[in-house]
C-alpha positions in Angstrom: -5.7 -37.9 8.3 -7.5 -39.8 10.7 -7.1 -39.6 14.2 -8.8 -42.7 15.5 -6.9 -44.9 18.2 -6.1 -48.4 16.9 -4.4 -51.3 18.4 -0.9 -51.2 19.3 0.1 -54.1 21.4 3.4 -54.7 20.2 4.4 -51.5 21.6 6.2 -51.0 25.0 4.3 -48.9 27.1 7.7 -48.1 29.2 8.8 -44.5 28.6 12.5 -45.0 28.1 11.7 -46.9 24.6 10.1 -43.6 23.4 11.4 -41.4 20.9 11.1 -37.9 19.8 8.6 -37.1 16.5 10.3 -38.4 13.5 10.4 -42.5 14.7 6.6 -42.2 15.1 6.7 -46.4 15.2 7.7 -46.0 18.7 4.3 -44.1 19.7 1.2 -46.0 20.6 -1.6 -45.8 18.2 -3.6 -43.2 20.2 -0.6 -40.9 20.9 0.2 -40.6 16.8 -3.2 -40.0 16.5 -3.0 -37.1 18.5 0.2 -35.8 17.3 -1.1 -36.2 13.7 -4.4 -34.0 14.9 -2.2 -31.6 16.7 0.1 -31.0 13.5 -2.4 -30.6 11.2 -4.4 -28.3 12.9 -1.8 -26.2 14.8 -3.9 -24.9 17.6 -2.9 -22.4 20.2 -4.6 -24.3 23.1 -4.8 -28.3 22.9 -6.7 -30.5 25.7 -6.0 -34.2 25.5 -8.1 -36.2 28.0 -6.4 -39.6 28.1 -6.9 -42.7 30.8 -4.5 -43.0 33.5 -1.6 -44.9 32.2 -2.1 -44.2 28.6 1.1 -42.4 28.6 -0.1 -38.4 28.6 4.0 -37.6 29.7 4.9 -39.2 26.4 2.4 -37.5 24.2 3.2 -34.3 25.7 7.1 -34.6 25.6 7.2 -36.1 22.0 5.1 -33.0 20.5 7.4 -30.6 22.6 10.4 -32.0 20.9 8.6 -31.8 17.5 7.9 -28.0 18.4 11.2 -27.3 19.6 12.8 -29.0 16.6 10.5 -26.7 14.2 11.3 -23.5 16.0 7.4 -22.9 16.8 8.4 -22.4 20.6 11.9 -21.6 22.0 11.5 -23.0 25.6 9.0 -25.5 27.2 6.9 -24.6 30.9 5.7 -27.7 32.5 3.0 -27.0 35.5 2.5 -30.2 37.7 0.3 -30.5 41.1 3.0 -31.6 43.1 6.9 -31.3 44.2 7.2 -35.1 43.1 5.7 -34.8 39.7 7.5 -31.8 38.9 10.6 -33.9 39.4 8.9 -36.7 37.7 8.6 -34.8 34.4 12.1 -33.6 34.4 13.5 -36.8 34.6 11.4 -38.1 31.6 12.1 -35.3 29.7 15.7 -35.6 30.2 15.4 -39.3 28.9 14.4 -37.7 25.2 16.9 -34.9 25.4 15.1 -32.1 26.7 16.4 -30.3 29.8 13.9 -29.0 31.9 14.9 -27.4 35.7 12.6 -28.3 38.6 14.6 -26.5 41.4 13.7 -23.1 39.2 12.5 -20.4 41.3 13.6 -17.0 40.1 15.9 -15.0 37.7 17.8 -16.1 34.3 17.4 -19.6 33.6 20.7 -21.4 32.8 21.3 -21.5 28.8 21.7 -25.4 29.7 18.1 -26.1 30.1 15.4 -26.0 27.6 12.6 -24.7 30.4 11.6 -25.3 33.5 9.0 -27.7 35.8 6.6 -26.0 38.2 3.9 -26.7 40.6 0.5 -25.1 40.3 1.1 -23.6 44.0 4.4 -22.0 42.5 2.8 -20.6 40.1 0.2 -19.2 42.0 3.2 -17.3 44.4 4.3 -15.6 41.5 2.6 -15.4 38.2 4.1 -12.0 37.0 7.4 -13.9 36.8 6.4 -16.7 34.6 4.1 -14.4 32.6 7.4 -12.3 31.7 9.2 -15.6 30.7 6.5 -16.5 28.1 6.3 -13.1 27.0 10.5 -13.0 26.3 10.3 -16.0 24.4 7.8 -18.0 22.7 6.7 -20.6 25.6 5.1 -24.0 25.2 3.2 -24.3 28.4 2.3 -27.9 29.2 -0.8 -28.2 32.2 -1.0 -31.2 33.8 -4.0 -32.8 35.2 -5.3 -29.3 34.3 -8.3 -29.4 36.4 -6.1 -28.6 39.3 -6.0 -25.2 37.9 -9.5 -25.2 39.0 -8.5 -25.9 42.8 -9.1 -22.5 43.8 -9.9 -19.0 42.5 -6.2 -17.7 43.1 -4.8 -20.5 41.3 -6.9 -20.4 38.2 -6.2 -16.4 38.1 -2.5 -17.1 38.4 -2.2 -19.4 35.4 -4.3 -17.0 33.3 -2.4 -14.2 34.2 0.9 -16.5 34.0 0.2 -18.2 30.9 -2.5 -15.6 28.5 1.0 -15.0 26.3 2.1 -18.4 25.7 2.7 -19.3 22.1 1.1 -22.9 22.6 -0.8 -24.5 25.9 -0.9 -28.2 25.9 -3.9 -29.2 28.8 -3.8 -33.0 29.6 -6.0 -34.6 32.3 -7.0 -38.1 32.7 -10.2 -37.2 34.8 -11.7 -34.4 33.2 -14.6 -33.8 36.0 -14.6 -31.6 38.8 -17.2 -32.0 41.6 -17.3 -28.0 41.7 -18.4 -25.4 38.8 -15.1 -23.3 39.0 -14.0 -23.2 35.1 -10.8 -24.4 34.3 -8.5 -22.2 32.4 -7.6 -22.5 28.7 -10.6 -25.3 28.4 -13.1 -24.6 26.3 -16.5 -25.2 27.0 -19.4 -26.0 24.6 -23.0 -25.7 25.7 -25.3 -28.7 25.2 -29.1 -28.8 24.1 -30.1 -29.2 27.8 -28.2 -25.6 28.3 -25.4 -26.9 30.2 -21.8 -25.9 29.4 -19.6 -29.3 29.6 -15.6 -29.1 28.7 -14.5 -29.7 24.9 -11.4 -32.1 24.2 -9.4 -31.8 21.3 -8.7 -35.8 21.7 -9.9 -38.2 24.1 -8.7 -41.7 24.5 -10.7 -43.5 27.5 -10.6 -46.1 29.6 -12.4 -48.6 27.4 -10.3 -47.9 24.5 -7.3 -48.5 26.3 -8.2 -51.6 27.7 -9.2 -52.8 24.2 -5.5 -52.1 22.9 -4.1 -53.8 26.1 -2.4 -49.9 27.2 -3.9 -50.4 30.6 -4.8 -53.3 32.8 -8.6 -54.5 33.5 -9.4 -54.0 37.4 -10.8 -56.5 39.5 -12.6 -54.7 42.5 -13.0 -56.7 45.6 -15.5 -55.5 47.9 -15.8 -56.3 52.0 -18.5 -55.8 54.0 -18.9 -57.1 57.5 -20.5 -55.8 60.9 -19.7 -52.4 62.6 -20.2 -50.9 66.0 -19.7 -47.4 67.3 -20.7 -45.1 69.7 -22.1 -41.5 68.8 -21.2 -38.1 70.5 -24.6 -38.8 72.6 -23.3 -41.8 73.9 -25.3 -43.9 71.9 -24.1 -47.4 70.5 -25.2 -48.0 67.3 -24.3 -51.2 65.0 -25.1 -51.5 61.2 -23.8 -53.6 58.2 -22.0 -52.4 55.5 -23.4 -52.5 52.4 -27.3 -52.0 54.0 -29.2 -49.0 53.5 -28.2 -46.1 56.0 -28.4 -41.9 56.2 -25.4 -40.7 55.5 -24.2 -39.7 58.7 -24.7 -43.3 59.5 -22.7 -44.7 56.2 -20.1 -42.0 57.3 -19.6 -43.5 60.9 -19.7 -47.3 59.6 -17.2 -46.6 57.1 -14.8 -44.7 59.3 -15.2 -47.8 61.5 -14.2 -50.1 59.6 -11.0 -48.1 58.6 -10.1 -48.1 62.6 -7.0 -50.3 62.5 -7.8 -51.2 66.0 -11.1 -53.4 64.7 -10.5 -56.8 62.9 -11.9 -55.4 59.2 -8.7 -53.8 58.4 -6.5 -56.5 59.3 -8.7 -59.1 57.4 -8.8 -56.8 54.4 -4.8 -56.5 54.4 -4.3 -60.0 55.1 -6.7 -60.9 51.7 -4.8 -58.1 49.8 -1.5 -59.6 50.6 -2.8 -63.2 49.8 -3.9 -61.6 46.2 -0.8 -59.8 46.2 1.2 -63.3 46.5 -0.9 -65.0 43.8 -0.3 -61.9 41.4 3.4 -62.3 42.3 3.2 -65.5 40.8 3.1 -64.2 37.2 4.4 -60.7 37.9 7.5 -61.3 40.3 8.1 -57.6 41.3 4.2 -56.5 41.8 3.5 -54.3 44.5 0.8 -53.4 46.6 -0.3 -49.6 47.9 -2.9 -48.8 50.9 -4.1 -45.4 50.1 -4.8 -43.9 53.9 -6.8 -40.8 55.3 -3.9 -39.5 57.3 -0.6 -40.4 59.1 -1.9 -41.9 62.2 -3.8 -44.5 60.2 -1.0 -44.8 57.5 1.7 -45.7 60.3 -1.2 -48.2 61.8 -1.4 -49.8 58.8 2.2 -50.3 58.2 2.3 -51.9 61.6 -0.2 -54.4 60.5 1.5 -55.4 57.2 4.8 -55.8 58.9 2.5 -58.4 61.4 1.2 -60.0 58.6 3.6 -60.4 56.2 6.9 -60.2 58.3 8.2 -57.3 55.9 8.5 -53.6 56.7 6.1 -51.4 54.2 7.3 -48.4 52.8 5.7 -45.3 54.5 5.0 -41.8 52.2 3.3 -39.4 54.4 3.7 -36.1 52.8 4.8 -34.0 49.4 8.2 -33.8 50.6 12.0 -34.4 49.2 12.5 -37.2 51.5 9.0 -38.7 50.3 9.6 -38.2 46.9 12.9 -40.5 47.3 11.2 -43.0 49.3 8.3 -43.4 46.2 11.6 -43.5 43.4 13.1 -46.1 46.0 10.1 -48.4 46.0 9.2 -47.9 42.4 12.8 -49.3 41.4 12.7 -52.2 44.1 11.0 -55.7 44.9 9.3 -54.7 48.1 5.5 -55.8 48.5 3.9 -52.5 50.1 3.7 -49.0 50.3 1.2 -47.0 52.6 0.6 -43.6 51.2 -1.5 -40.5 52.3 -3.2 -39.0 49.3 0.3 -37.9 47.1 0.1 -41.2 45.4 -3.5 -40.9 44.5 -2.6 -38.9 41.1 0.2 -39.0 38.5 2.5 -41.0 40.4 4.3 -43.2 38.3 4.9 -46.7 39.8 4.2 -48.8 36.9 4.3 -52.3 39.5 1.8 -51.3 41.8 -1.1 -54.1 41.1 -2.8 -54.5 44.2 -4.7 -51.5 46.0 -6.3 -51.2 49.4 -8.9 -48.1 49.0 -8.4 -47.2 52.9 -10.0 -43.5 52.9 -13.0 -41.8 53.4 -12.9 -39.3 50.6 -15.8 -40.6 48.0 -15.5 -38.1 45.2 -15.4 -39.9 41.9 -12.4 -37.1 40.5 -10.0 -38.7 43.5 -11.5 -42.7 43.3 -10.7 -42.4 39.4 -7.2 -41.1 40.6 -6.5 -43.3 42.8 -7.4 -46.5 41.0 -5.2 -45.0 38.2 -2.5 -45.6 40.2 -2.5 -49.6 39.3 -3.9 -49.9 35.8 -0.6 -48.6 34.1 0.0 -51.9 31.8 3.6 -53.4 31.1 2.8 -56.3 29.4 -0.8 -57.8 27.7 -2.5 -59.8 30.2 -1.7 -57.9 33.5 -4.4 -57.5 36.1 -5.2 -55.0 38.8 -7.0 -55.7 42.1 -8.6 -53.0 44.1 -10.2 -53.8 47.6 -12.9 -51.6 48.8 -15.5 -51.3 51.8 -19.0 -52.2 50.5 -19.9 -48.6 50.4 -22.7 -47.5 47.6 -21.0 -44.8 46.3 -17.5 -46.8 46.0 -19.1 -49.5 43.9 -20.9 -47.3 41.8 -17.8 -45.4 41.1 -16.3 -48.9 40.5 -18.9 -49.9 38.1 -18.6 -46.9 36.0 -14.6 -47.2 35.0 -15.3 -47.1 31.5 -17.6 -43.8 31.5 -16.1 -41.2 30.2 -17.0 -37.5 31.7 -16.3 -33.8 30.7 -16.2 -31.0 33.2 -19.8 -29.7 33.5 -19.7 -25.9 34.1 -23.6 -25.4 35.1 -25.6 -27.3 37.7 -29.3 -26.0 37.5 -31.3 -26.8 40.4 -35.0 -26.9 40.8 -36.7 -24.0 42.8 -36.7 -24.8 46.3 -34.1 -28.2 45.7 -31.0 -28.1 47.9 -28.1 -28.2 45.7 -27.2 -32.0 45.0 -23.6 -31.2 44.5 -22.6 -28.9 47.7 -21.6 -32.0 49.4 -19.2 -33.0 46.9 -17.9 -29.8 46.5 -17.2 -30.0 50.3 -15.5 -33.2 50.0 -13.3 -32.3 47.1 -11.8 -29.1 49.0 -11.4 -31.7 51.6 -9.6 -34.4 49.5 -7.4 -31.7 47.8 -6.1 -30.4 51.5 -2.9 -32.0 52.4 -5.0 -34.2 54.5 -1.5 -35.8 56.0 -1.0 -33.2 58.9 -2.3 -34.2 62.5 -4.7 -31.0 62.7 -6.4 -32.4 65.8 -9.6 -32.9 64.1 -9.4 -36.5 64.7 -9.9 -36.0 68.2 -12.9 -34.4 67.9 -14.8 -36.5 65.7 -18.7 -37.0 66.8 -18.2 -40.8 67.2 -16.0 -43.7 68.6 -15.3 -46.7 67.0 -15.9 -49.7 69.0 -15.3 -53.0 67.1 -15.6 -54.3 63.4 -15.4 -57.6 61.6 -15.0 -58.4 57.7 -17.0 -60.0 55.6 -15.9 -61.0 51.6 -18.8 -59.4 50.0 -18.3 -59.7 46.0 -15.8 -59.0 43.1 -17.1 -56.1 40.5 -15.4 -56.4 37.2 -16.6 -54.6 33.9 -20.0 -53.3 35.4 -20.9 -57.1 36.6 -20.9 -58.3 40.0 -20.0 -62.0 41.1 -19.8 -63.9 44.1 -21.5 -64.6 47.8 -20.7 -63.8 50.5 -17.6 -65.6 52.5 -15.6 -65.9 55.6 -12.1 -64.4 55.7 -9.8 -67.5 55.4 -12.7 -69.2 53.9 -12.3 -71.5 50.7 -14.5 -69.3 48.8 -12.6 -66.5 49.6 -9.4 -67.8 48.8 -11.3 -69.0 45.1 -11.6 -65.3 44.1 -8.0 -64.3 45.9 -6.5 -67.2 43.9 -7.4 -65.8 40.5 -4.4 -65.7 38.1 -2.3 -62.3 37.9 -1.9 -62.6 34.0 -5.2 -63.2 32.3 -6.8 -61.3 29.0 -9.7 -59.3 29.9 -12.6 -62.0 28.6 -10.6 -64.7 30.7 -11.2 -62.7 34.0 -14.8 -62.5 33.3 -15.0 -66.4 32.6 -13.5 -67.4 35.2 -15.5 -64.8 37.8 -18.2 -66.8 36.1 -17.0 -70.2 36.9 -16.1 -69.5 40.4 -19.6 -67.9 41.1 -20.9 -71.1 39.7 -18.6 -73.4 42.1 -19.6 -71.1 44.9 -23.1 -71.6 44.5 -22.9 -75.2 43.9 -21.1 -75.3 47.1 -23.8 -73.3 48.8 -26.7 -75.5 47.4 -25.0 -78.9 49.4 -24.8 -77.4 52.5 -28.0 -77.7 55.2 -29.3 -74.4 55.5 -28.9 -74.7 59.4 -25.2 -73.9 58.7 -25.6 -70.6 56.9 -24.9 -67.9 58.5 -24.3 -65.6 55.6 -27.0 -64.5 53.4 -26.1 -66.8 50.7 -27.5 -65.3 47.6 -25.1 -64.1 44.4 -24.0 -60.4 44.1 -26.3 -59.5 41.4 -29.4 -60.2 43.8 -28.0 -58.5 46.4 -27.9 -54.9 45.6 -26.0 -52.5 47.6 -28.1 -49.4 47.8 -28.1 -45.9 49.3 -30.7 -45.3 52.2 -32.6 -42.7 49.7 -32.7 -45.5 46.8 -34.2 -47.9 49.2 -36.9 -45.4 50.2 -37.5 -44.8 46.5 -37.7 -48.7 45.8 -40.5 -49.5 48.5 -42.1 -46.2 47.1 -42.3 -47.5 44.0 -43.4 -51.2 45.5 -46.7 -49.3 47.2 -47.6 -47.4 44.1 -47.2 -50.9 42.0 -49.4 -52.6 44.9 -51.8 -49.6 45.0 -52.7 -49.9 41.3 -53.0 -54.0 41.7 -55.3 -53.1 44.7 -57.7 -51.5 41.9 -57.3 -54.2 39.5 -57.7 -57.4 41.4 -59.9 -56.1 44.3 -58.0 -57.1 46.8 -56.9 -55.0 49.8 -53.2 -54.1 50.1 -52.3 -56.0 53.1 -53.6 -58.9 51.5 -51.1 -58.5 48.5 -48.3 -57.7 50.5 -48.7 -61.1 52.4 -48.9 -62.7 49.4 -46.0 -60.9 47.6 -43.9 -62.0 51.1 -45.3 -66.0 50.7 -44.3 -65.9 47.0 -41.0 -64.1 47.2 -39.9 -64.8 50.7 -38.4 -62.9 53.3 -39.1 -60.0 55.8 -42.1 -57.2 55.8 -41.3 -54.6 53.2 -40.0 -52.0 55.9 -37.3 -54.7 56.6 -36.9 -56.5 53.1 -33.4 -55.6 51.2 -33.5 -53.8 47.9 -33.3 -57.2 45.9 -36.3 -58.5 47.9 -38.1 -55.5 46.9 -37.2 -55.4 43.7 -38.3 -59.0 43.3 -41.5 -58.4 44.8 -42.1 -55.0 42.5 -41.3 -57.8 39.6 -43.3 -60.2 40.7 -46.8 -58.0 41.0 -46.0 -56.7 37.6 -46.3 -60.1 36.4 -49.5 -60.7 38.3 -51.1 -57.7 36.7 -49.6 -57.9 33.2 -51.7 -61.8 33.4 -54.8 -59.9 34.5 -55.2 -57.7 31.3 
């Protein structure tokens, strides 16, 4: 029996159109393939990895319906990361005739229900209650975004204790990787040739496949640079440009300076994002935008800026509470332009009309980034595109360029003797990301720096792992060229249009006198964004290449470096950009090859 996911463009991605097993024509190809594999193998544990927006809920509930109908199980337990998602699962289940109680806390379940919807935190509080329920009746446990069961040792242990007796367990995730090495309950790990254990999925449907099938939208990332100025705790004033190589601390402080609502960077980026939303709404009239903020104060400030820019009020979602859940539902059903949220909309919350996003948080784990971008990729009809605005931060641009890379959860991360743990920082970041960061902890008052001023510069567009565009001022004709890309395009049309826009921008640049150029007039591919560490490695590589050429040519180091500067242009190596150093490496390799 084949389980290969194939194209199913004729199917509506909206859940209400789905039907239980038995009318499989209503399922997408991957969902049907996963169903067939499950029914053929009848496993106790099954891990389905499907990209955000692909329809994991539909697959899981269709399978639940089949298992109930064939008396394989007698009841369903769904475990979700948040209160809002718990209710979302109950509502989705009701649409295909499965009744889940999202308010269940203890005691016998009313006979009108087929099961319960819980949160991981709720299971952590009373694991034995849920174990007893599994022991009394044959239970299918659906573990939504199962990586959350590894969030804390107590949650993982609680899930193991509660659901060990379950008749069947279905684990779902869109992002099966974590930055830590906490094993995830009920997930199989297989050791590779390198001795490292990685999670093993029973069925995988990645972003690349989903994009090819028209199930998800292609994502256009619009990146903004700019000059930042801040004061350190020691009283020193520091100025830097986003995207230029800096130490980790400087990147963090420049990033926070950009996100400060009192500077010019955020207002300019929000204005650009709103212009993009206006363009998208020409072809998708109900398209909405989402700003993902770091904390409550910033969220309120961004909402105020949006009101000043658009003249309309933004929906603010600050925490995982009933009122916040209602606000998300109201926004989802409306045609309002903007929502501003703190973390909780980063995962699983289904607002299919979201098409434009602003990543205005300093959380920099690949897990959180993938979940955040996942809010914008849910396709409702073919040709819809998603646009996400980012600061020019090396790690974020790296995540954006790897959108189609499938990952597994790595359980072992060996380090060389004497080497510091390269994962420690990302583990710390993940822990921060998974706190409820919408509380006013007072930490903001103790930050070791003060943002002074910022400005914004359109930097580049990233699409399908390629980069396009030259730098441009906010409000310029060049920026408008990229903001005005139509909202309905096929993936290959997006690529073609970006190439044309860049060619036009380069042609305009050549007509202008050099004296008028106040920005670096090079296309994005010749302005690689690298980290401080990567730049040091490039300089080291150049020096090694020059050293080798010294022996080959007999010329002194200084003479070769001067000749490279004369031919390639730019400042001395210590001040040169990554692109300039790469050009010099290429040139010295060319010279060495000629002499052989």
